[in-house]
All heavy atoms as TSV, in Angstrom:
chain	resi	resn	atom	element	x	y	z
A	1	MET	N	N	-12.357	7.914	-9.207
A	1	MET	CA	C	-11.637	7.839	-7.936
A	1	MET	C	C	-11.130	6.410	-7.734
A	1	MET	O	O	-11.845	5.451	-8.001
A	1	MET	CB	C	-12.563	8.257	-6.802
A	1	MET	CG	C	-11.934	8.101	-5.434
A	1	MET	SD	S	-13.034	8.586	-4.102
A	1	MET	CE	C	-12.222	10.061	-3.595
A	2	ASP	N	N	-9.908	6.295	-7.254
A	2	ASP	CA	C	-9.335	4.975	-7.000
A	2	ASP	C	C	-10.058	4.282	-5.854
A	2	ASP	O	O	-10.457	4.914	-4.874
A	2	ASP	CB	C	-7.861	5.103	-6.631
A	2	ASP	CG	C	-6.993	5.495	-7.806
A	2	ASP	OD1	O	-7.438	5.310	-8.952
A	2	ASP	OD2	O	-5.882	5.978	-7.567
A	3	THR	N	N	-10.190	2.980	-5.961
A	3	THR	CA	C	-10.776	2.192	-4.884
A	3	THR	C	C	-9.715	1.917	-3.829
A	3	THR	O	O	-8.519	2.158	-4.036
A	3	THR	CB	C	-11.316	0.852	-5.406
A	3	THR	OG1	O	-10.209	0.068	-5.858
A	3	THR	CG2	C	-12.340	1.055	-6.507
A	4	PHE	N	N	-10.142	1.393	-2.706
A	4	PHE	CA	C	-9.198	1.003	-1.661
A	4	PHE	C	C	-8.202	-0.008	-2.206
A	4	PHE	O	O	-7.006	0.082	-1.947
A	4	PHE	CB	C	-9.956	0.428	-0.458
A	4	PHE	CG	C	-9.057	0.038	0.675
A	4	PHE	CD1	C	-8.545	1.005	1.525
A	4	PHE	CD2	C	-8.722	-1.279	0.888
A	4	PHE	CE1	C	-7.702	0.656	2.562
A	4	PHE	CE2	C	-7.885	-1.646	1.926
A	4	PHE	CZ	C	-7.375	-0.675	2.766
A	5	ALA	N	N	-8.675	-0.959	-2.999
A	5	ALA	CA	C	-7.795	-1.960	-3.608
A	5	ALA	C	C	-6.738	-1.296	-4.479
A	5	ALA	O	O	-5.552	-1.650	-4.403
A	5	ALA	CB	C	-8.612	-2.955	-4.428
A	6	ASP	N	N	-7.130	-0.343	-5.296
A	6	ASP	CA	C	-6.178	0.364	-6.159
A	6	ASP	C	C	-5.082	1.037	-5.337
A	6	ASP	O	O	-3.904	0.997	-5.688
A	6	ASP	CB	C	-6.882	1.424	-7.007
A	6	ASP	CG	C	-7.867	0.839	-7.998
A	6	ASP	OD1	O	-7.643	-0.290	-8.474
A	6	ASP	OD2	O	-8.868	1.517	-8.287
A	7	LYS	N	N	-5.480	1.658	-4.230
A	7	LYS	CA	C	-4.520	2.367	-3.384
A	7	LYS	C	C	-3.540	1.400	-2.726
A	7	LYS	O	O	-2.341	1.685	-2.652
A	7	LYS	CB	C	-5.259	3.185	-2.330
A	7	LYS	CG	C	-6.050	4.333	-2.924
A	7	LYS	CD	C	-6.881	5.018	-1.865
A	7	LYS	CE	C	-7.777	6.071	-2.479
A	7	LYS	NZ	N	-8.679	6.684	-1.494
A	8	VAL	N	N	-4.036	0.266	-2.240
A	8	VAL	CA	C	-3.157	-0.716	-1.595
A	8	VAL	C	C	-2.187	-1.303	-2.611
A	8	VAL	O	O	-0.983	-1.414	-2.347
A	8	VAL	CB	C	-3.983	-1.840	-0.925
A	8	VAL	CG1	C	-3.089	-2.967	-0.443
A	8	VAL	CG2	C	-4.802	-1.282	0.223
A	9	ILE	N	N	-2.679	-1.668	-3.766
A	9	ILE	CA	C	-1.829	-2.245	-4.816
A	9	ILE	C	C	-0.754	-1.245	-5.231
A	9	ILE	O	O	0.422	-1.597	-5.368
A	9	ILE	CB	C	-2.686	-2.693	-6.013
A	9	ILE	CG1	C	-3.574	-3.872	-5.606
A	9	ILE	CG2	C	-1.808	-3.052	-7.204
A	9	ILE	CD1	C	-4.711	-4.154	-6.577
A	10	GLN	N	N	-1.136	0.009	-5.411
A	10	GLN	CA	C	-0.171	1.049	-5.775
A	10	GLN	C	C	0.867	1.243	-4.675
A	10	GLN	O	O	2.054	1.438	-4.953
A	10	GLN	CB	C	-0.904	2.365	-6.056
A	10	GLN	CG	C	-0.040	3.428	-6.660
A	10	GLN	CD	C	0.416	3.071	-8.064
A	10	GLN	OE1	O	-0.140	2.227	-8.742
A	10	GLN	NE2	N	1.468	3.713	-8.498
A	11	PHE	N	N	0.438	1.188	-3.423
A	11	PHE	CA	C	1.371	1.316	-2.296
A	11	PHE	C	C	2.434	0.220	-2.354
A	11	PHE	O	O	3.632	0.500	-2.259
A	11	PHE	CB	C	0.605	1.239	-0.968
A	11	PHE	CG	C	1.507	1.146	0.227
A	11	PHE	CD1	C	2.105	2.280	0.742
A	11	PHE	CD2	C	1.759	-0.079	0.819
A	11	PHE	CE1	C	2.951	2.196	1.847
A	11	PHE	CE2	C	2.605	-0.178	1.915
A	11	PHE	CZ	C	3.196	0.970	2.428
A	12	TYR	N	N	2.007	-1.023	-2.522
A	12	TYR	CA	C	2.967	-2.124	-2.560
A	12	TYR	C	C	3.869	-2.061	-3.791
A	12	TYR	O	O	5.042	-2.417	-3.711
A	12	TYR	CB	C	2.253	-3.467	-2.499
A	12	TYR	CG	C	1.787	-3.818	-1.118
A	12	TYR	CD1	C	0.461	-4.118	-0.862
A	12	TYR	CD2	C	2.672	-3.856	-0.048
A	12	TYR	CE1	C	0.026	-4.437	0.410
A	12	TYR	CE2	C	2.245	-4.167	1.225
A	12	TYR	CZ	C	0.925	-4.459	1.450
A	12	TYR	OH	O	0.510	-4.776	2.708
A	13	ARG	N	N	3.364	-1.608	-4.903
A	13	ARG	CA	C	4.188	-1.482	-6.116
A	13	ARG	C	C	5.303	-0.448	-5.935
A	13	ARG	O	O	6.374	-0.573	-6.516
A	13	ARG	CB	C	3.335	-1.080	-7.308
A	13	ARG	CG	C	2.526	-2.198	-7.877
A	13	ARG	CD	C	1.774	-1.726	-9.102
A	13	ARG	NE	N	0.933	-2.793	-9.627
A	13	ARG	CZ	C	-0.113	-2.590	-10.398
A	13	ARG	NH1	N	-0.448	-1.364	-10.761
A	13	ARG	NH2	N	-0.825	-3.610	-10.825
A	14	ASN	N	N	5.029	0.588	-5.151
A	14	ASN	CA	C	5.988	1.678	-4.982
A	14	ASN	C	C	6.782	1.609	-3.685
A	14	ASN	O	O	7.610	2.489	-3.425
A	14	ASN	CB	C	5.265	3.025	-5.057
A	14	ASN	CG	C	4.699	3.268	-6.435
A	14	ASN	OD1	O	5.379	3.075	-7.430
A	14	ASN	ND2	N	3.442	3.660	-6.498
A	15	LEU	N	N	6.541	0.597	-2.862
A	15	LEU	CA	C	7.209	0.481	-1.563
A	15	LEU	C	C	8.702	0.259	-1.758
A	15	LEU	O	O	9.123	-0.668	-2.455
A	15	LEU	CB	C	6.602	-0.679	-0.769
A	15	LEU	CG	C	7.192	-0.916	0.615
A	15	LEU	CD1	C	6.941	0.296	1.517
A	15	LEU	CD2	C	6.580	-2.160	1.225
A	16	GLN	N	N	9.489	1.123	-1.153
A	16	GLN	CA	C	10.938	0.986	-1.193
A	16	GLN	C	C	11.460	1.156	0.227
A	16	GLN	O	O	11.085	2.111	0.907
A	16	GLN	CB	C	11.547	2.031	-2.109
A	16	GLN	CG	C	11.032	1.908	-3.511
A	16	GLN	CD	C	12.078	2.304	-4.525
A	16	GLN	OE1	O	13.201	2.613	-4.183
A	16	GLN	NE2	N	11.700	2.288	-5.770
A	17	ILE	N	N	12.305	0.239	0.645
A	17	ILE	CA	C	12.848	0.263	1.992
A	17	ILE	C	C	14.367	0.252	1.876
A	17	ILE	O	O	14.941	-0.671	1.318
A	17	ILE	CB	C	12.358	-0.959	2.800
A	17	ILE	CG1	C	10.830	-1.043	2.763
A	17	ILE	CG2	C	12.860	-0.897	4.219
A	17	ILE	CD1	C	10.273	-2.331	3.288
A	18	HIS	N	N	15.009	1.297	2.409
A	18	HIS	CA	C	16.468	1.400	2.320
A	18	HIS	C	C	17.066	1.852	3.651
A	18	HIS	O	O	17.777	2.861	3.702
A	18	HIS	CB	C	16.863	2.394	1.225
A	18	HIS	CG	C	16.351	2.022	-0.123
A	18	HIS	ND1	N	16.843	0.958	-0.841
A	18	HIS	CD2	C	15.379	2.564	-0.887
A	18	HIS	CE1	C	16.208	0.873	-1.986
A	18	HIS	NE2	N	15.301	1.825	-2.038
A	19	PRO	N	N	16.822	1.137	4.728
A	19	PRO	CA	C	17.405	1.566	6.016
A	19	PRO	C	C	18.875	1.134	6.125
A	19	PRO	O	O	19.336	0.255	5.398
A	19	PRO	CB	C	16.558	0.826	7.037
A	19	PRO	CG	C	16.212	-0.444	6.341
A	19	PRO	CD	C	16.008	-0.054	4.893
A	20	GLN	N	N	19.577	1.740	7.044
A	20	GLN	CA	C	20.935	1.327	7.361
A	20	GLN	C	C	20.831	0.198	8.387
A	20	GLN	O	O	20.369	0.415	9.499
A	20	GLN	CB	C	21.724	2.498	7.948
A	20	GLN	CG	C	21.911	3.647	6.980
A	20	GLN	CD	C	22.815	3.248	5.813
A	20	GLN	OE1	O	23.757	2.480	5.980
A	20	GLN	NE2	N	22.523	3.759	4.638
A	21	LEU	N	N	21.223	-1.001	7.996
A	21	LEU	CA	C	21.123	-2.172	8.872
A	21	LEU	C	C	22.490	-2.800	9.057
A	21	LEU	O	O	23.359	-2.680	8.189
A	21	LEU	CB	C	20.173	-3.214	8.257
A	21	LEU	CG	C	18.732	-2.789	8.037
A	21	LEU	CD1	C	17.988	-3.862	7.261
A	21	LEU	CD2	C	18.051	-2.521	9.361
A	22	PRO	N	N	22.683	-3.503	10.175
A	22	PRO	CA	C	23.930	-4.252	10.346
A	22	PRO	C	C	24.082	-5.289	9.230
A	22	PRO	O	O	23.101	-5.709	8.610
A	22	PRO	CB	C	23.751	-4.935	11.703
A	22	PRO	CG	C	22.682	-4.168	12.393
A	22	PRO	CD	C	21.801	-3.598	11.321
A	23	GLU	N	N	25.302	-5.735	8.978
A	23	GLU	CA	C	25.566	-6.660	7.874
A	23	GLU	C	C	24.778	-7.964	7.978
A	23	GLU	O	O	24.401	-8.536	6.974
A	23	GLU	CB	C	27.063	-6.979	7.812
A	23	GLU	CG	C	27.881	-5.852	7.252
A	23	GLU	CD	C	29.324	-6.267	7.070
A	23	GLU	OE1	O	29.578	-7.451	6.780
A	23	GLU	OE2	O	30.190	-5.394	7.217
A	24	ASN	N	N	24.525	-8.440	9.172
A	24	ASN	CA	C	23.848	-9.725	9.333
A	24	ASN	C	C	22.324	-9.594	9.441
A	24	ASN	O	O	21.637	-10.554	9.758
A	24	ASN	CB	C	24.397	-10.467	10.549
A	24	ASN	CG	C	24.192	-9.681	11.834
A	24	ASN	OD1	O	23.962	-8.480	11.811
A	24	ASN	ND2	N	24.293	-10.344	12.955
A	25	VAL	N	N	21.789	-8.419	9.156
A	25	VAL	CA	C	20.347	-8.186	9.227
A	25	VAL	C	C	19.862	-7.752	7.851
A	25	VAL	O	O	20.479	-6.929	7.188
A	25	VAL	CB	C	20.013	-7.090	10.260
A	25	VAL	CG1	C	18.522	-6.782	10.264
A	25	VAL	CG2	C	20.492	-7.492	11.640
A	26	ARG	N	N	18.725	-8.328	7.415
A	26	ARG	CA	C	18.148	-7.905	6.147
A	26	ARG	C	C	16.632	-7.857	6.251
A	26	ARG	O	O	16.032	-8.475	7.120
A	26	ARG	CB	C	18.572	-8.814	5.000
A	26	ARG	CG	C	17.983	-10.190	5.008
A	26	ARG	CD	C	18.566	-11.006	3.844
A	26	ARG	NE	N	17.852	-12.258	3.730
A	26	ARG	CZ	C	16.952	-12.524	2.794
A	26	ARG	NH1	N	16.672	-11.635	1.875
A	26	ARG	NH2	N	16.339	-13.686	2.762
A	27	ILE	N	N	16.021	-7.127	5.366
A	27	ILE	CA	C	14.569	-6.990	5.322
A	27	ILE	C	C	14.010	-7.996	4.328
A	27	ILE	O	O	14.524	-8.133	3.216
A	27	ILE	CB	C	14.177	-5.561	4.903
A	27	ILE	CG1	C	14.595	-4.590	5.997
A	27	ILE	CG2	C	12.691	-5.466	4.616
A	27	ILE	CD1	C	14.375	-3.147	5.639
A	28	LEU	N	N	12.979	-8.691	4.736
A	28	LEU	CA	C	12.293	-9.621	3.845
A	28	LEU	C	C	11.097	-8.885	3.245
A	28	LEU	O	O	10.212	-8.430	3.964
A	28	LEU	CB	C	11.819	-10.853	4.607
A	28	LEU	CG	C	12.902	-11.682	5.285
A	28	LEU	CD1	C	12.269	-12.793	6.121
A	28	LEU	CD2	C	13.835	-12.268	4.262
A	29	ASN	N	N	11.081	-8.743	1.956
A	29	ASN	CA	C	9.973	-8.093	1.268
A	29	ASN	C	C	9.447	-9.053	0.204
A	29	ASN	O	O	10.006	-9.136	-0.887
A	29	ASN	CB	C	10.419	-6.781	0.630
A	29	ASN	CG	C	9.268	-6.035	-0.012
A	29	ASN	OD1	O	8.191	-6.589	-0.228
A	29	ASN	ND2	N	9.483	-4.772	-0.334
A	30	PRO	N	N	8.377	-9.787	0.501
A	30	PRO	CA	C	7.878	-10.781	-0.447
A	30	PRO	C	C	7.425	-10.175	-1.773
A	30	PRO	O	O	7.381	-10.864	-2.782
A	30	PRO	CB	C	6.713	-11.437	0.290
A	30	PRO	CG	C	6.301	-10.444	1.320
A	30	PRO	CD	C	7.546	-9.696	1.694
A	31	PHE	N	N	7.116	-8.876	-1.795
A	31	PHE	CA	C	6.683	-8.251	-3.043
A	31	PHE	C	C	7.840	-8.077	-4.017
A	31	PHE	O	O	7.629	-7.914	-5.210
A	31	PHE	CB	C	6.012	-6.910	-2.763
A	31	PHE	CG	C	4.647	-7.084	-2.171
A	31	PHE	CD1	C	4.478	-7.242	-0.812
A	31	PHE	CD2	C	3.530	-7.151	-2.984
A	31	PHE	CE1	C	3.223	-7.427	-0.267
A	31	PHE	CE2	C	2.271	-7.348	-2.450
A	31	PHE	CZ	C	2.126	-7.489	-1.089
A	32	ILE	N	N	9.054	-8.119	-3.522
A	32	ILE	CA	C	10.230	-8.030	-4.382
A	32	ILE	C	C	10.869	-9.404	-4.550
A	32	ILE	O	O	11.306	-9.781	-5.629
A	32	ILE	CB	C	11.250	-7.045	-3.792
A	32	ILE	CG1	C	10.678	-5.638	-3.834
A	32	ILE	CG2	C	12.572	-7.107	-4.546
A	32	ILE	CD1	C	11.535	-4.616	-3.132
A	33	ASP	N	N	10.921	-10.175	-3.459
A	33	ASP	CA	C	11.628	-11.450	-3.448
A	33	ASP	C	C	10.901	-12.575	-4.180
A	33	ASP	O	O	11.523	-13.560	-4.554
A	33	ASP	CB	C	11.894	-11.889	-2.003
A	33	ASP	CG	C	12.742	-10.889	-1.233
A	33	ASP	OD1	O	13.492	-10.134	-1.884
A	33	ASP	OD2	O	12.645	-10.848	0.004
A	34	ASN	N	N	9.600	-12.458	-4.349
A	34	ASN	CA	C	8.820	-13.531	-4.967
A	34	ASN	C	C	7.869	-12.929	-6.007
A	34	ASN	O	O	6.928	-12.224	-5.647
A	34	ASN	CB	C	8.024	-14.284	-3.893
A	34	ASN	CG	C	7.285	-15.471	-4.441
A	34	ASN	OD1	O	6.983	-15.551	-5.628
A	34	ASN	ND2	N	6.963	-16.403	-3.568
A	35	PRO	N	N	8.086	-13.202	-7.290
A	35	PRO	CA	C	7.255	-12.581	-8.326
A	35	PRO	C	C	5.785	-13.009	-8.300
A	35	PRO	O	O	4.941	-12.343	-8.898
A	35	PRO	CB	C	7.925	-13.014	-9.634
A	35	PRO	CG	C	8.725	-14.217	-9.291
A	35	PRO	CD	C	9.117	-14.077	-7.846
A	36	ASP	N	N	5.462	-14.094	-7.597
A	36	ASP	CA	C	4.063	-14.540	-7.509
A	36	ASP	C	C	3.248	-13.688	-6.534
A	36	ASP	O	O	2.031	-13.566	-6.683
A	36	ASP	CB	C	3.987	-15.999	-7.061
A	36	ASP	CG	C	4.592	-16.950	-8.078
A	36	ASP	OD1	O	4.563	-16.634	-9.282
A	36	ASP	OD2	O	5.106	-18.011	-7.664
A	37	ILE	N	N	3.901	-13.133	-5.537
A	37	ILE	CA	C	3.180	-12.410	-4.483
A	37	ILE	C	C	2.418	-11.195	-5.016
A	37	ILE	O	O	1.242	-11.027	-4.671
A	37	ILE	CB	C	4.140	-12.014	-3.343
A	37	ILE	CG1	C	4.740	-13.254	-2.683
A	37	ILE	CG2	C	3.446	-11.127	-2.315
A	37	ILE	CD1	C	3.729	-14.207	-2.069
A	38	PRO	N	N	2.995	-10.328	-5.835
A	38	PRO	CA	C	2.202	-9.196	-6.338
A	38	PRO	C	C	0.957	-9.628	-7.114
A	38	PRO	O	O	-0.098	-9.003	-6.999
A	38	PRO	CB	C	3.174	-8.445	-7.246
A	38	PRO	CG	C	4.522	-8.831	-6.757
A	38	PRO	CD	C	4.390	-10.240	-6.266
A	39	VAL	N	N	1.065	-10.704	-7.867
A	39	VAL	CA	C	-0.082	-11.203	-8.638
A	39	VAL	C	C	-1.178	-11.686	-7.688
A	39	VAL	O	O	-2.355	-11.351	-7.841
A	39	VAL	CB	C	0.355	-12.342	-9.591
A	39	VAL	CG1	C	-0.850	-12.945	-10.290
A	39	VAL	CG2	C	1.376	-11.844	-10.586
A	40	ILE	N	N	-0.776	-12.460	-6.677
A	40	ILE	CA	C	-1.740	-12.988	-5.705
A	40	ILE	C	C	-2.379	-11.854	-4.916
A	40	ILE	O	O	-3.603	-11.823	-4.718
A	40	ILE	CB	C	-1.048	-13.996	-4.765
A	40	ILE	CG1	C	-0.620	-15.229	-5.554
A	40	ILE	CG2	C	-1.955	-14.368	-3.603
A	40	ILE	CD1	C	0.338	-16.140	-4.821
A	41	ALA	N	N	-1.570	-10.900	-4.450
A	41	ALA	CA	C	-2.098	-9.779	-3.670
A	41	ALA	C	C	-3.063	-8.941	-4.503
A	41	ALA	O	O	-4.111	-8.528	-4.008
A	41	ALA	CB	C	-0.947	-8.918	-3.160
A	42	GLU	N	N	-2.727	-8.699	-5.765
A	42	GLU	CA	C	-3.611	-7.905	-6.619
A	42	GLU	C	C	-4.949	-8.604	-6.815
A	42	GLU	O	O	-6.003	-7.971	-6.763
A	42	GLU	CB	C	-2.945	-7.637	-7.964
A	42	GLU	CG	C	-3.732	-6.670	-8.803
A	42	GLU	CD	C	-2.958	-6.158	-10.009
A	42	GLU	OE1	O	-1.714	-6.252	-10.020
A	42	GLU	OE2	O	-3.617	-5.651	-10.931
A	43	ARG	N	N	-4.930	-9.898	-7.003
A	43	ARG	CA	C	-6.189	-10.648	-7.137
A	43	ARG	C	C	-7.019	-10.561	-5.864
A	43	ARG	O	O	-8.229	-10.356	-5.899
A	43	ARG	CB	C	-5.902	-12.112	-7.459
A	43	ARG	CG	C	-5.435	-12.339	-8.864
A	43	ARG	CD	C	-5.180	-13.796	-9.104
A	43	ARG	NE	N	-4.554	-14.007	-10.414
A	43	ARG	CZ	C	-3.996	-15.132	-10.792
A	43	ARG	NH1	N	-3.970	-16.169	-9.978
A	43	ARG	NH2	N	-3.458	-15.242	-11.985
A	44	PHE	N	N	-6.352	-10.724	-4.705
A	44	PHE	CA	C	-7.049	-10.680	-3.416
A	44	PHE	C	C	-7.697	-9.314	-3.183
A	44	PHE	O	O	-8.892	-9.223	-2.903
A	44	PHE	CB	C	-6.065	-11.001	-2.280
A	44	PHE	CG	C	-6.653	-10.819	-0.917
A	44	PHE	CD1	C	-7.436	-11.820	-0.355
A	44	PHE	CD2	C	-6.430	-9.660	-0.196
A	44	PHE	CE1	C	-7.996	-11.655	0.904
A	44	PHE	CE2	C	-6.974	-9.494	1.061
A	44	PHE	CZ	C	-7.760	-10.494	1.612
A	45	TYR	N	N	-6.888	-8.247	-3.290
A	45	TYR	CA	C	-7.430	-6.910	-3.031
A	45	TYR	C	C	-8.492	-6.526	-4.049
A	45	TYR	O	O	-9.489	-5.878	-3.691
A	45	TYR	CB	C	-6.312	-5.871	-2.989
A	45	TYR	CG	C	-5.523	-5.958	-1.706
A	45	TYR	CD1	C	-4.235	-6.467	-1.703
A	45	TYR	CD2	C	-6.067	-5.545	-0.500
A	45	TYR	CE1	C	-3.501	-6.567	-0.522
A	45	TYR	CE2	C	-5.355	-5.634	0.682
A	45	TYR	CZ	C	-4.077	-6.143	0.662
A	45	TYR	OH	O	-3.369	-6.242	1.825
A	46	SER	N	N	-8.319	-6.919	-5.292
A	46	SER	CA	C	-9.318	-6.601	-6.317
A	46	SER	C	C	-10.631	-7.335	-6.074
A	46	SER	O	O	-11.696	-6.839	-6.425
A	46	SER	CB	C	-8.780	-6.955	-7.702
A	46	SER	OG	O	-7.682	-6.145	-8.021
A	47	LYS	N	N	-10.551	-8.501	-5.463
A	47	LYS	CA	C	-11.764	-9.272	-5.201
A	47	LYS	C	C	-12.516	-8.767	-3.966
A	47	LYS	O	O	-13.746	-8.675	-3.973
A	47	LYS	CB	C	-11.407	-10.745	-5.005
A	47	LYS	CG	C	-12.615	-11.630	-4.762
A	47	LYS	CD	C	-12.256	-13.094	-4.733
A	47	LYS	CE	C	-13.480	-13.955	-4.552
A	47	LYS	NZ	N	-13.177	-15.385	-4.587
A	48	PHE	N	N	-11.785	-8.424	-2.906
A	48	PHE	CA	C	-12.442	-8.140	-1.629
A	48	PHE	C	C	-12.465	-6.660	-1.233
A	48	PHE	O	O	-13.161	-6.299	-0.291
A	48	PHE	CB	C	-11.776	-8.937	-0.511
A	48	PHE	CG	C	-11.958	-10.420	-0.651
A	48	PHE	CD1	C	-10.903	-11.224	-1.058
A	48	PHE	CD2	C	-13.192	-11.012	-0.415
A	48	PHE	CE1	C	-11.062	-12.597	-1.199
A	48	PHE	CE2	C	-13.362	-12.379	-0.557
A	48	PHE	CZ	C	-12.304	-13.170	-0.953
A	49	TYR	N	N	-11.700	-5.798	-1.899
A	49	TYR	CA	C	-11.606	-4.412	-1.460
A	49	TYR	C	C	-11.826	-3.403	-2.581
A	49	TYR	O	O	-11.294	-2.304	-2.541
A	49	TYR	CB	C	-10.231	-4.167	-0.813
A	49	TYR	CG	C	-10.056	-4.918	0.482
A	49	TYR	CD1	C	-9.374	-6.132	0.512
A	49	TYR	CD2	C	-10.584	-4.423	1.656
A	49	TYR	CE1	C	-9.222	-6.824	1.692
A	49	TYR	CE2	C	-10.433	-5.109	2.844
A	49	TYR	CZ	C	-9.750	-6.313	2.850
A	49	TYR	OH	O	-9.598	-6.999	4.024
A	50	THR	N	N	-12.614	-3.741	-3.571
A	50	THR	CA	C	-12.891	-2.813	-4.669
A	50	THR	C	C	-14.067	-1.914	-4.287
A	50	THR	O	O	-15.170	-2.031	-4.815
A	50	THR	CB	C	-13.167	-3.597	-5.968
A	50	THR	OG1	O	-12.072	-4.471	-6.195
A	50	THR	CG2	C	-13.285	-2.675	-7.159
A	51	ASP	N	N	-13.811	-1.038	-3.326
A	51	ASP	CA	C	-14.803	-0.071	-2.871
A	51	ASP	C	C	-14.060	1.086	-2.223
A	51	ASP	O	O	-12.838	1.122	-2.223
A	51	ASP	CB	C	-15.791	-0.721	-1.886
A	51	ASP	CG	C	-15.113	-1.325	-0.676
A	51	ASP	OD1	O	-14.259	-0.641	-0.071
A	51	ASP	OD2	O	-15.424	-2.466	-0.308
A	52	ASN	N	N	-14.793	2.012	-1.667
A	52	ASN	CA	C	-14.185	3.168	-1.007
A	52	ASN	C	C	-14.665	3.327	0.427
A	52	ASN	O	O	-14.693	4.437	0.958
A	52	ASN	CB	C	-14.467	4.447	-1.808
A	52	ASN	CG	C	-13.643	4.495	-3.068
A	52	ASN	OD1	O	-12.430	4.320	-3.011
A	52	ASN	ND2	N	-14.286	4.702	-4.189
A	53	ARG	N	N	-15.027	2.218	1.051
A	53	ARG	CA	C	-15.474	2.272	2.445
A	53	ARG	C	C	-14.303	2.624	3.356
A	53	ARG	O	O	-13.154	2.312	3.066
A	53	ARG	CB	C	-16.075	0.937	2.859
A	53	ARG	CG	C	-17.350	0.632	2.119
A	53	ARG	CD	C	-18.011	-0.666	2.502
A	53	ARG	NE	N	-17.439	-1.338	3.633
A	53	ARG	CZ	C	-17.486	-2.654	3.808
A	53	ARG	NH1	N	-18.076	-3.413	2.925
A	53	ARG	NH2	N	-16.950	-3.211	4.865
A	54	LYS	N	N	-14.599	3.244	4.487
A	54	LYS	CA	C	-13.564	3.548	5.471
A	54	LYS	C	C	-13.106	2.244	6.116
A	54	LYS	O	O	-13.900	1.323	6.303
A	54	LYS	CB	C	-14.092	4.498	6.538
A	54	LYS	CG	C	-14.262	5.901	6.035
A	54	LYS	CD	C	-14.593	6.825	7.169
A	54	LYS	CE	C	-14.666	8.245	6.650
A	54	LYS	NZ	N	-14.809	9.206	7.721
A	55	ARG	N	N	-11.837	2.181	6.456
A	55	ARG	CA	C	-11.260	0.982	7.057
A	55	ARG	C	C	-10.492	1.364	8.316
A	55	ARG	O	O	-10.031	2.489	8.466
A	55	ARG	CB	C	-10.284	0.322	6.090
A	55	ARG	CG	C	-10.857	0.111	4.715
A	55	ARG	CD	C	-11.080	-1.345	4.450
A	55	ARG	NE	N	-11.496	-1.524	3.069
A	55	ARG	CZ	C	-12.636	-2.068	2.732
A	55	ARG	NH1	N	-13.459	-2.496	3.622
A	55	ARG	NH2	N	-12.955	-2.207	1.467
A	56	HIS	N	N	-10.338	0.393	9.212
A	56	HIS	CA	C	-9.500	0.534	10.396
A	56	HIS	C	C	-8.331	-0.421	10.237
A	56	HIS	O	O	-8.503	-1.548	9.776
A	56	HIS	CB	C	-10.268	0.174	11.671
A	56	HIS	CG	C	-11.410	1.092	11.935
A	56	HIS	ND1	N	-11.262	2.308	12.557
A	56	HIS	CD2	C	-12.721	0.987	11.643
A	56	HIS	CE1	C	-12.427	2.901	12.647
A	56	HIS	NE2	N	-13.338	2.123	12.094
A	57	MET	N	N	-7.163	0.028	10.622
A	57	MET	CA	C	-5.981	-0.823	10.520
A	57	MET	C	C	-5.515	-1.164	11.924
A	57	MET	O	O	-5.337	-0.282	12.766
A	57	MET	CB	C	-4.875	-0.100	9.766
A	57	MET	CG	C	-3.676	-0.953	9.543
A	57	MET	SD	S	-2.542	-0.219	8.354
A	57	MET	CE	C	-1.360	0.502	9.451
A	58	ILE	N	N	-5.334	-2.440	12.170
A	58	ILE	CA	C	-4.825	-2.920	13.442
A	58	ILE	C	C	-3.405	-3.408	13.197
A	58	ILE	O	O	-3.187	-4.294	12.378
A	58	ILE	CB	C	-5.693	-4.053	14.011
A	58	ILE	CG1	C	-7.123	-3.540	14.206
A	58	ILE	CG2	C	-5.106	-4.589	15.299
A	58	ILE	CD1	C	-8.116	-4.595	14.596
A	59	VAL	N	N	-2.449	-2.817	13.884
A	59	VAL	CA	C	-1.051	-3.152	13.693
A	59	VAL	C	C	-0.550	-3.836	14.947
A	59	VAL	O	O	-0.810	-3.409	16.058
A	59	VAL	CB	C	-0.213	-1.881	13.409
A	59	VAL	CG1	C	1.239	-2.221	13.234
A	59	VAL	CG2	C	-0.756	-1.167	12.186
A	60	GLY	N	N	0.182	-4.912	14.756
A	60	GLY	CA	C	0.748	-5.622	15.883
A	60	GLY	C	C	1.683	-6.702	15.398
A	60	GLY	O	O	1.990	-6.795	14.219
A	61	ILE	N	N	2.137	-7.489	16.322
A	61	ILE	CA	C	3.014	-8.597	15.979
A	61	ILE	C	C	2.455	-9.850	16.639
A	61	ILE	O	O	1.953	-9.807	17.767
A	61	ILE	CB	C	4.457	-8.308	16.414
A	61	ILE	CG1	C	5.396	-9.400	15.940
A	61	ILE	CG2	C	4.568	-8.086	17.904
A	61	ILE	CD1	C	6.865	-9.072	16.040
A	62	ASN	N	N	2.527	-10.951	15.913
A	62	ASN	CA	C	2.013	-12.186	16.502
A	62	ASN	C	C	3.006	-12.677	17.562
A	62	ASN	O	O	4.209	-12.445	17.474
A	62	ASN	CB	C	1.796	-13.247	15.423
A	62	ASN	CG	C	3.024	-13.501	14.586
A	62	ASN	OD1	O	3.903	-12.653	14.502
A	62	ASN	ND2	N	3.097	-14.650	13.981
A	63	PRO	N	N	2.514	-13.336	18.589
A	63	PRO	CA	C	3.399	-13.776	19.670
A	63	PRO	C	C	4.378	-14.850	19.204
A	63	PRO	O	O	4.083	-15.632	18.327
A	63	PRO	CB	C	2.448	-14.318	20.729
A	63	PRO	CG	C	1.185	-14.608	19.998
A	63	PRO	CD	C	1.142	-13.689	18.826
A	64	GLY	N	N	5.539	-14.846	19.803
A	64	GLY	CA	C	6.550	-15.867	19.506
A	64	GLY	C	C	6.220	-17.170	20.200
A	64	GLY	O	O	5.167	-17.346	20.804
A	65	PRO	N	N	7.133	-18.130	20.145
A	65	PRO	CA	C	6.893	-19.450	20.725
A	65	PRO	C	C	6.588	-19.395	22.220
A	65	PRO	O	O	5.873	-20.234	22.737
A	65	PRO	CB	C	8.186	-20.207	20.474
A	65	PRO	CG	C	8.899	-19.457	19.424
A	65	PRO	CD	C	8.423	-18.059	19.473
A	66	GLY	N	N	7.108	-18.374	22.910
A	66	GLY	CA	C	6.868	-18.271	24.349
A	66	GLY	C	C	5.554	-17.613	24.687
A	66	GLY	O	O	5.193	-17.481	25.856
A	67	GLY	N	N	4.779	-17.197	23.673
A	67	GLY	CA	C	3.480	-16.560	23.929
A	67	GLY	C	C	3.644	-15.106	24.082
A	67	GLY	O	O	2.880	-14.302	24.281
């Protein structure tokens, strides 16, 4: 059975984003734009998440300069 790390790494390897955006808007995807990021992420997840424990995901956005 795949570990949590395996699943996350596979998700990022297969992530494809193709929305219709205005010409002056683009998506930043560090997993495609920077070849070092997949290597670093794989090392991180393999070190800290090589198990099958249940996880909770907290989704949000960090505050801007105005708080």
